[in-house]
C-alpha positions as a printed Julia matrix, in Angstrom:
163×3 Matrix{Float64}:
  0.0    0.01    0.01
  1.45   3.35   -1.06
 -0.54   5.81    1.08
  1.62   8.89    0.64
  1.58   8.69   -3.12
  5.38   8.77   -3.2
  5.64   5.49   -5.07
  7.61   3.93   -2.17
  6.66   1.75    0.76
  8.8    0.54    3.64
  8.48  -3.21    4.17
 11.29  -3.84    6.69
 14.02  -4.36    5.85
 13.15  -3.45    2.25
 12.16  -0.23    0.51
  9.63  -1.22   -2.13
  8.84   0.88   -5.17
  6.03   0.77   -7.69
  8.69   1.32  -10.4
  6.55   4.06  -11.89
  8.65   6.53  -13.71
  7.04   9.83  -12.77
  8.44  12.96  -14.16
  9.58  15.57  -11.68
  8.12  18.9   -12.73
 10.65  21.69  -12.73
  8.97  24.95  -11.77
  9.45  27.89  -14.11
 12.39  30.1   -13.25
 11.45  32.56  -10.55
 12.55  36.12  -11.13
 15.86  36.94   -9.48
 15.94  39.43   -6.62
 17.52  41.93   -9.03
 14.7   41.46  -11.51
 12.06  41.79   -8.76
 13.73  44.98   -7.55
 13.78  46.41  -11.06
 10.06  45.59  -11.45
  9.28  47.34   -8.17
 11.34  50.4    -9.14
  9.7   50.67  -12.54
  6.21  50.29  -11.07
  6.8   52.94   -8.45
  8.19  55.37  -11.06
  5.18  54.72  -13.3
  2.75  55.1   -10.4
  4.3   58.44   -9.41
  4.06  59.71  -12.99
  0.43  58.56  -13.21
 -0.44  60.35   -9.97
  1.2   63.54  -11.27
 -0.81  63.35  -14.5
 -3.99  62.95  -12.44
 -3.16  66.06  -10.39
 -2.66  63.99   -7.26
  0.47  65.85   -6.33
  1.21  64.85   -2.73
  0.73  61.1    -3.38
  2.95  61.42   -6.5
  5.8   62.93   -4.49
  5.19  60.49   -1.6
  5.46  57.54   -3.96
  8.78  58.55   -5.43
 10.16  59.68   -2.05
  9.26  56.23   -0.71
 11.15  54.76   -3.68
 14.24  56.85   -2.88
 14.17  55.6     0.71
 13.71  52.03   -0.56
 16.58  52.24   -3.1
 18.88  53.52   -0.35
 18.48  50.16    1.44
 20.47  48.5    -1.39
 23.56  50.06    0.25
 23.09  48.31    3.62
 26.18  46.34    4.45
 28.1   47.67    1.44
 31.83  47.39    2.03
 33.92  50.45    1.25
 37.65  51.15    1.54
 37.09  52.76    4.94
 34.45  50.47    6.46
 30.91  49.39    5.67
 27.48  50.95    5.57
 25.83  50.01    8.87
 22.63  52.07    8.71
 19.25  50.47    8.26
 17.15  53.57    7.46
 17.51  56.31    4.86
 19.15  58.98    7.08
 21.64  56.49    8.63
 22.49  54.82    5.34
 23.1   58.19    3.66
 25.21  59.38    6.62
 27.36  56.23    6.42
 27.77  56.59    2.66
 28.85  60.22    3.08
 31.31  59.28    5.83
 32.91  56.68    3.57
 32.98  58.88    0.47
 34.07  62.38    1.54
 34.76  64.97   -1.14
 33.25  62.89   -3.97
 30.35  63.53   -6.28
 28.45  60.88   -4.32
 29.04  62.87   -1.1
 27.62  66.03   -2.7
 24.61  64.27   -4.22
 23.85  62.64   -0.86
 24.0   66.07    0.77
 21.42  67.38   -1.7
 19.27  64.27   -1.08
 19.36  64.87    2.7
 18.31  68.48    2.2
 15.38  67.61   -0.08
 14.3   64.67    2.08
 14.41  66.88    5.17
 12.4   69.59    3.5
  9.76  67.15    2.24
  9.58  65.5     5.64
  9.06  68.73    7.59
  5.47  69.81    8.37
  6.57  73.45    7.9
  8.54  72.61    4.74
  7.17  70.45    1.96
  4.77  68.69    4.32
  4.86  65.57    2.15
  6.18  62.81    4.4
  5.0   63.73    7.86
  2.01  65.87    6.97
  1.67  69.63    6.7
  1.3   72.21    9.48
 -2.31  73.27    9.1
 -1.52  76.81   10.18
  1.58  77.29    8.03
  1.41  74.48    5.47
  0.79  75.4     1.87
 -0.27  72.81   -0.67
  2.33  71.73   -3.17
  1.84  73.3    -6.61
  2.01  71.23   -9.8
  5.35  72.82  -10.74
  6.82  72.08   -7.3
  5.56  68.47   -7.41
  7.13  68.01  -10.86
 10.42  69.51   -9.61
 10.46  67.23   -6.53
  9.67  64.15   -8.63
 12.29  65.01  -11.24
 14.97  65.65   -8.62
 14.19  62.44   -6.77
 14.11  60.5   -10.04
 17.58  61.82  -10.88
 18.88  60.86   -7.41
 17.46  57.35   -7.8
 19.09  56.99  -11.22
 22.41  58.16   -9.82
 22.24  55.84   -6.78
 21.46  52.86   -8.96
 24.38  53.64  -11.21
 26.66  53.91   -8.17
 25.53  50.55   -6.72
């Protein structure tokens, strides 16, 4: 009796087989982590662009800002000549990258990224990430949203080329 459907039965001291030659199905190749990451990046970029075209400005900037924070995690644990990137979150990762790359283009770009990220995170600044100050917050204009999305898109492109 072959209850498990495996085609084998233990009849001590023997292992008995039905001698059926069943083909082992090989699953289709799963996308690599790199391919999955590229799909996620492209979807987020497309979603941000779609939100902009619909006039949904804050969600458009939030989507691409989220993507920038996500892309930064690719640098976790990266070994450099002077140590490794130990941070787990955007601000810590960027600080570690700057510390290990002083005086380089990467250092300068990361400085600009920190400034933009800080502005967009501040309730009295861009008010995108942590909400706007209801007394002082001003809604993002279409031109500002396009500028923020284009800047962040260029930072993402640069980071990906550096990784």
